[in-house]
C-alpha atoms as one frame of an Amber mdcrd trajectory, in Angstrom:
protein
   0.000   0.000   0.000   1.211   3.521  -0.814   2.431   5.778   1.941  -0.148
   8.337   3.097  -3.099   6.462   1.621  -5.623   5.198   4.144  -7.265   1.956
   3.233 -10.774   2.524   1.934 -10.065   6.006   0.592  -9.845   6.780  -3.087
  -6.496   8.516  -3.762  -7.598   9.540  -7.276 -10.704  11.245  -5.911  -8.670
  12.996  -3.228  -6.148  14.214  -5.813  -8.905  15.393  -8.161 -10.665  17.133
  -5.302  -7.442  18.829  -4.226  -6.856  20.010  -7.796 -10.427  21.290  -7.947
  -9.981  23.202  -4.684  -6.667  24.652  -5.821  -8.100  25.731  -9.186 -11.178
  27.206  -7.515  -8.972  29.222  -5.174  -6.846  30.374  -8.123  -9.927  31.453
 -10.107 -11.252  33.284  -7.058  -7.896  35.032  -6.641  -7.825  36.075 -10.312
 -11.380  37.427 -10.152 -10.607  39.368  -6.972  -7.506  40.834  -8.611  -9.533
  41.897 -11.654 -12.212  43.499  -9.507  -9.646  45.409  -7.444  -7.382  46.395
 -10.346  -7.774  50.066 -11.245  -4.745  50.501 -13.493  -6.736  50.501 -16.751
  -9.229  53.122 -15.638  -6.949  56.047 -16.481  -6.615  54.870 -20.069 -10.384
  54.519 -20.419 -10.939  57.991 -18.964  -8.441  59.534 -21.388 -10.106  57.715
 -24.296 -13.517  59.052 -23.265 -12.183  62.613 -22.983 -10.537  62.297 -26.407
 -13.796  60.994 -27.890 -15.753  63.929 -26.425 -13.211  66.410 -27.769 -13.394
  64.785 -31.211 -17.202  64.898 -31.151 -17.136  68.586 -30.205 -14.588  69.323
 -32.944 -16.726  67.603 -35.578 -19.782  69.570 -34.477 -17.883  72.860 -34.586
 -16.323  72.052 -37.967 -19.760  71.438 -39.489 -20.829  74.924 -38.426 -17.577
  76.466 -39.665 -17.906  74.654 -43.002 -21.417  76.047 -43.459 -20.195  79.580
 -42.703 -17.241  79.260 -45.085 -19.576  77.963 -47.790 -21.848  80.967 -47.299
 -18.891  83.363 -47.519 -17.593  81.820 -50.771 -21.109  81.856 -52.246 -21.308
  85.579 -51.434 -17.890  86.201 -53.001 -18.896  84.259 -56.121 -22.118  86.237
 -56.428 -20.246  89.538 -56.044 -17.688  88.554 -58.673 -20.390  87.447 -61.095
 -22.276  90.750 -60.696 -19.142  92.885 -61.036
């Protein structure tokens, strides 16, 4: 009989159970680390700020483009009538 194995116990089951417990603890540790990890939040915040700035710039550029178009239309009309 192997050392450390009590007669009537299933050493394969015990080993599988121990592996299961160890893996469960490891998964729990990984999930806790992910929940407590805040290192990626800065990057996300910067990305959101950049997206808001880009959205504002696009909105402003549409208004500027309309105004520039109106100015060039006025210039073209003045040149045609001159």
